[in-house]
C-alpha positions as CSV (number, residue, x, y, z in Angstrom):
1,X,134.0,112.4,98.7
2,X,131.5,114.9,99.6
3,X,127.8,113.8,100.2
4,X,126.5,115.1,97.1
5,X,128.6,112.8,94.8
6,X,127.2,109.9,96.9
7,X,123.7,111.0,95.9
8,X,124.2,111.7,92.4
9,X,124.6,109.0,89.9
10,X,127.4,108.9,87.6
11,X,127.0,110.5,84.1
12,X,128.0,107.3,82.2
13,X,125.6,104.5,81.6
14,X,128.1,101.9,81.6
15,X,131.2,101.4,83.0
16,X,133.7,99.1,80.6
17,X,136.5,97.2,82.0
18,X,139.3,96.5,79.3
19,X,142.8,95.2,79.1
20,X,145.0,98.4,78.0
21,X,147.6,96.1,77.0
22,X,145.8,94.1,74.3
23,X,145.8,95.6,70.9
24,X,142.4,94.3,69.9
25,X,140.9,95.3,72.8
26,X,142.5,98.7,72.7
27,X,141.0,99.0,68.8
28,X,137.9,98.3,69.9
29,X,137.7,100.9,72.9
30,X,139.4,103.4,70.5
31,X,136.2,102.8,68.2
32,X,133.8,102.9,71.0
33,X,135.2,106.1,72.1
34,X,135.1,107.7,68.7
35,X,131.2,106.3,68.7
36,X,130.7,108.0,72.1
37,X,131.8,111.4,70.8
38,X,132.4,112.8,74.1
39,X,129.0,112.4,75.6
40,X,130.9,110.5,78.3
41,X,128.1,107.4,78.0
42,X,130.5,104.8,78.5
43,X,133.4,104.8,81.3
44,X,136.2,103.2,79.8
45,X,138.4,101.4,82.5
46,X,141.7,100.1,81.6
47,X,142.3,97.2,84.1
48,X,146.0,97.0,83.1
49,X,146.7,100.5,84.4
50,X,148.8,100.0,88.2
51,X,146.2,102.1,90.0
52,X,143.3,99.9,88.5
53,X,141.2,99.3,91.7
54,X,139.0,96.6,91.9
55,X,136.3,98.0,94.6
56,X,136.0,101.0,92.7
57,X,134.9,98.7,89.6
58,X,132.2,96.5,90.7
59,X,134.6,94.5,93.0
60,X,136.0,92.9,89.8
61,X,140.0,91.9,90.6
62,X,142.5,91.8,88.0
63,X,142.9,88.2,87.2
64,X,138.9,88.0,86.9
65,X,138.8,90.9,84.5
66,X,141.5,89.4,82.5
67,X,139.8,86.4,82.2
68,X,136.4,87.6,80.7
69,X,135.0,91.0,79.7
70,X,133.2,92.8,82.3
71,X,131.1,96.0,82.8
72,X,129.2,97.7,85.6
73,X,126.2,99.6,85.6
74,X,125.6,103.1,87.6
75,X,123.6,100.8,90.1
76,X,126.6,98.9,90.8
77,X,125.2,95.6,88.6
78,X,127.9,93.5,87.1
79,X,127.5,92.4,83.2
80,X,130.0,90.1,81.7
81,X,130.9,88.4,78.2
82,X,128.6,89.1,75.3
83,X,126.3,91.0,77.3
84,X,129.0,94.1,78.1
85,X,129.2,94.3,74.1
86,X,125.5,94.2,73.4
87,X,124.8,96.6,76.6
88,X,127.6,99.4,75.5
89,X,126.8,99.2,71.7
90,X,123.0,99.6,72.6
91,X,124.1,102.7,74.7
92,X,126.1,104.2,71.9
93,X,122.9,103.9,69.5
94,X,124.1,100.8,67.8
95,X,122.4,98.0,69.5
96,X,121.3,96.2,65.8
97,X,125.2,94.9,65.9
98,X,124.5,92.8,68.7
99,X,120.6,92.9,68.8
100,X,120.9,88.8,67.5
101,X,122.1,88.0,70.8
102,X,119.0,88.3,72.7
103,X,117.9,85.7,71.4
104,X,118.2,82.7,73.7
105,X,119.9,80.2,71.3
106,X,121.9,83.1,69.4
107,X,123.0,84.5,72.6
108,X,124.2,81.1,74.1
109,X,126.3,80.5,71.1
110,X,127.7,83.9,70.9
111,X,129.0,83.4,74.7
112,X,130.0,80.2,74.0
113,X,132.5,81.3,71.1
114,X,133.2,84.4,73.2
115,X,134.5,82.1,75.8
116,X,136.7,80.5,73.3
117,X,138.1,83.7,72.1
118,X,138.6,85.1,75.6
119,X,140.6,81.9,77.0
120,X,142.6,82.3,73.2
121,X,143.2,86.0,73.0
122,X,146.5,86.2,75.0
123,X,148.4,83.7,73.0
124,X,146.5,85.0,69.5
125,X,147.9,88.5,70.4
126,X,151.4,86.9,71.4
127,X,151.3,87.6,74.9
128,X,151.9,85.3,78.2
129,X,149.7,82.9,79.6
130,X,147.1,84.6,82.3
131,X,149.0,83.3,85.1
132,X,152.3,84.5,84.2
133,X,150.8,88.0,83.4
134,X,149.1,88.1,86.9
135,X,152.3,87.2,88.6
136,X,154.4,89.3,86.9
137,X,151.9,92.6,87.8
138,X,151.5,91.2,91.2
139,X,155.8,91.5,91.4
140,X,155.6,94.5,89.9
141,X,153.0,96.4,92.0
142,X,154.6,94.8,95.1
143,X,157.8,96.3,94.2
144,X,156.6,99.7,93.8
145,X,154.9,99.6,97.0
146,X,158.1,98.7,98.9
147,X,159.7,101.8,96.9
148,X,162.5,99.3,96.4
149,X,163.0,96.2,94.5
150,X,165.9,93.5,94.4
151,X,167.0,92.3,91.0
152,X,165.1,89.1,90.1
153,X,167.8,86.4,89.2
154,X,165.2,84.1,87.6
155,X,164.9,82.1,90.5
156,X,161.8,82.1,92.9
């Protein structure tokens, strides 16, 4: 990394961490990418990618990112839950969509409902539970770094 890149702020205004294996998440990211229209205002980071790096993304590890949506601002500030959507939509000129969530009571209700959705999203999209997904990912990545794998016989 050059000294110049250390002093230069990123071109994006918000970096959204999303689950690239979640069909609903991918649909939302595709919509937001279309709305970004190549401006690069929002950086989208797929936490499901094998090369996901928590340190480069506000220190948000894979399991934490899978539990609730997170975003990183250019100054390193982390945001999560409905605030991520509010800020991304504001950045893309569609702040009216989530504007009501700025009101304390509406925001609290929206975060509560988002929490329910976040807790159920894996089962609602036909996926394994979070612990299983994390364990399988860890095993797969460990296998890749060891450059060899032993066959799993189903017993651990």
